[in-house]
C-alpha positions as CSV (number, residue, x, y, z in Angstrom):
1,V,-42.4,-5.5,-14.9
2,I,-41.1,-2.8,-12.6
3,E,-38.9,-0.8,-14.4
4,S,-36.7,2.1,-14.1
5,D,-37.7,5.9,-15.5
6,D,-34.6,7.2,-16.3
7,E,-36.5,10.0,-17.9
8,R,-38.3,10.6,-13.7
9,R,-34.6,9.9,-11.9
10,A,-33.2,13.0,-14.4
11,L,-35.5,15.3,-13.0
12,V,-35.8,14.4,-9.0
13,K,-31.2,15.1,-9.6
14,Q,-32.3,18.4,-11.7
15,V,-34.6,19.8,-9.0
16,A,-32.2,18.3,-6.1
17,T,-29.1,20.2,-7.7
18,L,-31.4,23.2,-8.2
19,M,-32.5,23.5,-4.5
20,S,-29.3,22.5,-3.8
21,L,-29.8,19.4,-1.7
22,N,-27.5,16.8,-0.9
23,V,-30.0,14.0,-1.1
24,D,-27.6,11.1,0.4
25,A,-26.7,13.2,3.6
26,M,-30.8,13.6,4.2
27,Q,-30.8,9.7,3.8
28,L,-28.0,9.2,6.2
29,A,-29.4,12.4,8.4
30,G,-32.4,10.1,8.3
31,A,-30.5,6.5,8.9
32,S,-29.0,8.7,12.3
33,W,-32.6,9.3,13.1
34,R,-33.9,6.0,13.3
35,E,-30.6,4.9,15.4
36,Q,-30.7,7.1,17.9
37,L,-35.0,6.5,18.7
38,A,-33.8,2.3,17.9
39,E,-30.3,3.0,20.0
40,A,-33.1,5.6,22.8
41,V,-35.7,2.7,23.6
42,T,-32.9,-0.3,23.8
43,F,-32.2,-2.0,27.0
44,E,-28.2,-3.0,27.4
45,P,-28.3,-5.4,30.3
46,P,-25.4,-5.0,32.2
47,R,-23.1,-8.5,31.7
48,Q,-20.3,-10.5,33.2
49,A,-17.3,-11.0,31.7
50,A,-17.0,-15.3,31.7
51,T,-14.2,-16.7,34.6
52,A,-14.6,-20.0,32.4
53,R,-14.2,-22.3,29.8
54,A,-15.5,-25.8,29.0
55,L,-13.3,-28.3,29.7
56,D,-12.8,-29.3,26.0
57,G,-12.3,-25.4,24.7
58,P,-14.6,-23.0,22.6
59,L,-18.1,-23.9,21.8
60,L,-19.2,-24.8,18.7
61,G,-17.8,-22.5,15.9
62,G,-15.2,-21.3,18.1
63,A,-17.5,-18.7,20.4
64,S,-16.8,-18.2,23.4
65,P,-19.2,-19.3,26.3
66,P,-21.8,-16.7,27.2
67,A,-21.7,-14.2,29.6
68,A,-23.7,-14.7,32.5
69,L,-26.3,-11.8,34.0
70,S,-24.7,-8.7,36.6
71,L,-26.0,-8.7,39.8
72,G,-26.8,-5.4,38.9
73,C,-29.7,-6.0,36.4
74,P,-32.2,-5.1,38.3
75,F,-31.3,-1.9,39.3
76,A,-29.9,-1.0,35.9
77,F,-33.4,-1.5,34.2
78,A,-35.0,0.8,36.7
79,G,-32.4,3.1,36.0
80,F,-33.6,2.3,31.9
81,A,-36.9,3.1,33.0
82,L,-36.2,6.6,34.8
83,A,-33.9,7.9,32.4
84,L,-36.3,6.5,29.3
85,P,-38.4,9.9,29.0
86,W,-35.0,12.1,28.4
87,R,-33.6,9.3,26.5
88,L,-37.0,9.6,24.2
89,L,-36.6,13.7,24.2
90,F,-33.2,13.3,23.1
91,A,-33.0,11.3,20.7
92,L,-35.1,13.8,18.7
93,T,-31.9,16.0,18.8
94,P,-30.8,16.3,15.4
95,P,-28.4,14.2,14.1
96,P,-24.8,16.0,13.3
97,R,-25.4,15.3,9.9
98,V,-28.1,18.6,9.5
99,A,-27.0,21.9,9.3
100,G,-23.3,21.1,9.2
101,G,-23.3,20.2,12.9
102,W,-24.7,23.0,14.0
103,A,-28.4,21.9,14.6
104,C,-27.7,19.5,16.6
105,F,-24.7,21.7,18.7
106,F,-28.0,24.5,19.1
107,V,-30.4,21.7,20.2
108,A,-28.2,20.0,23.0
109,L,-27.4,23.2,23.7
110,V,-30.9,24.2,24.8
111,G,-31.2,20.6,26.2
112,I,-28.9,20.7,29.0
113,G,-29.7,24.3,29.8
114,V,-32.9,23.0,30.3
115,I,-31.9,20.2,32.3
116,T,-29.3,22.4,34.4
117,A,-32.1,24.9,35.0
118,L,-34.6,22.2,36.6
119,V,-31.8,20.6,38.6
120,G,-30.6,23.1,40.2
121,D,-35.0,24.8,40.6
122,L,-35.5,21.1,42.3
123,A,-32.0,21.2,43.6
124,A,-33.3,24.6,46.0
125,H,-36.7,22.8,47.0
126,M,-34.7,20.1,48.4
127,G,-32.9,22.9,50.3
128,C,-35.7,24.7,51.4
129,C,-38.0,21.2,52.6
130,L,-34.4,20.9,54.5
131,G,-34.3,23.7,56.1
132,M,-31.0,24.7,54.5
133,K,-30.6,28.6,53.6
134,P,-30.1,29.3,50.4
135,A,-25.7,30.0,50.8
136,V,-25.6,26.5,51.9
137,T,-28.6,24.5,49.6
138,A,-26.3,27.1,46.8
139,I,-22.9,25.3,47.5
140,T,-23.9,21.3,48.5
141,F,-27.5,20.4,46.4
142,V,-27.4,23.5,43.6
143,A,-23.4,22.6,42.9
144,L,-23.9,19.2,42.3
145,G,-26.7,19.0,40.5
146,T,-25.6,21.4,37.9
147,S,-21.6,20.2,38.1
148,L,-22.9,16.6,37.7
149,P,-22.9,16.5,33.9
150,D,-19.7,17.8,33.6
151,T,-18.1,16.0,35.7
152,F,-19.4,12.8,33.2
153,A,-18.4,14.5,30.3
154,S,-14.9,15.1,31.7
155,R,-15.1,11.0,32.9
156,T,-16.0,10.2,29.5
157,A,-13.2,12.8,27.8
158,A,-10.6,10.7,30.4
159,L,-11.2,7.7,29.5
160,K,-12.0,8.4,25.2
161,E,-9.1,10.5,25.2
162,R,-5.6,9.8,25.1
163,H,-4.4,13.3,26.5
164,A,-6.2,14.7,29.6
165,D,-6.3,18.6,27.8
166,S,-10.4,17.8,27.2
167,S,-11.3,16.1,30.9
168,I,-9.2,19.2,32.4
169,G,-9.8,22.1,29.6
170,N,-13.1,20.9,30.0
171,I,-14.3,21.5,33.8
172,T,-12.0,24.7,33.8
173,G,-13.9,26.0,30.0
174,S,-17.4,24.9,32.0
175,N,-16.2,26.9,35.0
176,S,-15.1,30.1,32.8
177,V,-18.4,30.1,31.5
178,N,-20.7,29.9,35.1
179,V,-18.7,32.6,36.0
180,F,-18.4,35.2,33.0
181,L,-21.4,34.1,31.5
182,G,-23.3,32.5,33.7
183,L,-22.9,35.5,36.2
184,G,-21.9,38.1,33.9
185,L,-25.4,38.1,31.3
186,P,-28.1,38.1,34.4
187,W,-26.3,40.9,35.7
188,L,-25.7,42.6,32.6
189,A,-30.2,42.6,31.6
190,A,-30.5,43.6,35.7
191,A,-28.4,46.9,35.3
192,L,-29.5,47.6,32.0
193,F,-33.0,47.6,33.5
194,W,-32.2,49.7,36.2
195,A,-30.9,52.2,33.9
196,S,-33.6,52.7,32.0
197,P,-37.0,54.7,32.5
198,R,-39.1,51.0,34.3
199,G,-36.1,51.3,36.9
200,A,-36.4,53.9,37.2
201,A,-39.6,54.4,37.5
202,Q,-39.3,51.8,40.9
203,E,-37.1,54.7,43.0
204,T,-39.2,54.6,46.2
205,S,-39.7,50.5,46.6
206,W,-36.1,50.5,46.1
207,R,-35.4,52.8,48.0
208,D,-38.0,51.5,51.3
209,R,-35.4,47.9,50.4
210,Y,-32.4,48.8,51.0
211,R,-33.0,52.1,53.3
212,G,-31.7,49.8,56.9
213,E,-28.3,48.4,55.2
214,A,-25.6,50.0,56.3
215,W,-23.6,50.1,52.9
216,Y,-27.6,52.8,51.8
217,S,-26.7,56.4,51.3
218,E,-29.6,59.1,50.0
219,A,-27.7,60.2,47.7
220,M,-26.9,57.0,45.6
221,P,-28.5,56.7,42.1
222,V,-30.5,53.1,41.6
223,A,-28.6,50.4,40.7
224,F,-29.0,47.2,41.1
225,V,-28.3,45.8,44.1
226,V,-26.5,41.6,45.6
227,A,-25.7,41.6,48.8
228,S,-23.1,39.8,48.9
229,G,-23.1,38.0,53.2
230,D,-20.8,35.9,53.1
231,L,-19.8,34.8,49.7
232,G,-16.4,37.1,49.7
233,F,-15.3,34.4,52.3
234,S,-16.4,31.1,50.1
235,V,-15.0,33.1,47.6
236,A,-11.1,33.4,49.0
237,V,-11.5,29.8,50.6
238,F,-12.3,28.4,47.2
239,T,-9.0,30.7,45.4
240,V,-7.0,28.6,48.0
241,L,-8.0,25.1,47.4
242,A,-8.2,25.9,43.9
243,L,-4.4,26.9,43.9
244,V,-3.6,24.0,46.2
245,C,-5.3,21.8,43.1
246,L,-3.4,23.4,40.7
247,A,-0.1,23.4,42.1
248,V,-0.9,18.8,42.6
249,L,-1.6,18.9,38.7
250,V,1.7,20.6,38.1
251,A,3.6,17.8,40.7
252,R,1.9,15.7,39.2
253,R,2.9,16.1,35.6
254,A,6.6,16.9,37.1
255,T,6.7,13.4,39.1
256,V,4.2,11.2,37.5
257,G,4.3,12.2,33.8
258,G,0.9,13.5,33.3
259,E,-2.2,15.4,35.1
260,L,-4.3,11.9,35.0
261,G,-3.1,8.1,35.5
262,G,-0.3,7.3,36.8
263,G,0.0,4.0,39.6
264,A,-2.6,3.2,42.0
265,A,-0.8,4.8,44.6
266,S,-0.3,8.4,43.3
267,K,-4.1,7.8,41.6
268,Y,-5.9,7.0,44.7
269,S,-4.4,9.4,47.0
270,T,-4.8,12.2,45.1
271,A,-8.2,11.4,44.4
272,T,-8.6,11.3,47.8
273,L,-6.5,14.5,48.1
274,F,-9.0,16.3,46.0
275,T,-12.2,14.9,47.6
276,A,-10.7,16.3,51.0
277,L,-10.3,19.5,49.8
278,W,-14.2,19.7,48.7
279,L,-15.3,18.6,51.5
280,G,-13.3,21.0,53.2
281,Y,-14.9,23.6,51.6
282,I,-18.2,22.9,51.9
283,W,-17.6,23.0,55.6
284,L,-16.0,26.1,56.2
285,S,-18.4,27.4,53.8
286,I,-21.3,26.0,55.6
287,A,-19.7,26.7,59.3
288,K,-19.0,30.6,58.4
289,T,-22.2,30.8,56.7
290,E,-23.7,29.2,60.5
291,G,-21.6,31.9,62.5
292,D,-19.9,27.9,63.8
293,P,-17.8,29.6,66.9
294,R,-14.9,27.0,66.4
295,L,-14.1,29.0,62.9
296,A,-14.7,32.6,65.1
297,R,-12.0,31.5,67.5
298,L,-9.9,30.1,64.4
299,L,-10.0,33.2,62.3
300,Q,-9.2,35.8,65.4
301,Q,-6.0,34.4,65.0
302,L,-5.6,35.0,61.8
303,P,-3.3,38.1,61.0
304,P,-5.8,41.3,60.3
305,Q,-4.1,41.1,56.6
306,A,-5.7,38.0,56.0
307,R,-9.0,37.6,57.5
308,A,-9.2,41.4,55.2
309,L,-8.8,38.9,52.0
310,L,-11.0,36.1,53.3
311,G,-13.4,38.1,54.3
312,A,-13.7,37.8,57.9
């Protein structure tokens, strides 16, 4: 006969109270961890909805006929098999119930950073193997590889949220982090290094490296230097096209009633326009980097102030 030990139970509760432990939260966290691992190794084949019912009505018990497997099932399983190691790895992320969700946030943040760095490095190697210039690789493979997570996050937010704030705010917030932190923090670290005694000790090699540059002067102090190349033109084109995108979103709010959604015509026309703007940005940036004579003739027809603004 198994009997409950009231004294031991009281002792466990007393110890948990003294250590400020939430036993229920720990049990829920453990259950969530098991659920995460179980979900990571579970393959759910895509199914297509049943298009016809039996002539005599639903099956016994009121159940609908089972949905047939989709034709894309082999491809879905191949994708699941390729993603299985990553699914298992990220299933180890602490559940949101642990430490008020902060552990989950920081571990997921580190994981996303590692995956983004890996994707960016692989994209750079691909561009190198294809013989592409670093600037072209940066705005194509590297940009796509590092921005796809934001794209899927915005898509999920657009599907699940009632308003467009989360999906559009995710894009603008992500770009602000890329610009202000992704550029600012490395530049700050490099500037502090060159201002330190270790940086000053490399003054001779620094001057030998940049002495042939047009902007170099023997009187200038040692500092962190990054040659711009065609960055000015690329940023100017991006700024103009980004303003066009914002104008389209404002116009959609006034005409359609919202930044996202609307009728089929407005949705597909906006998606086509934004895709065309992205392709145009890619083409203009690559043409400037490769020295396309057609773009050079087009830029020569612009006023001097416009050429200076575009960095051409």
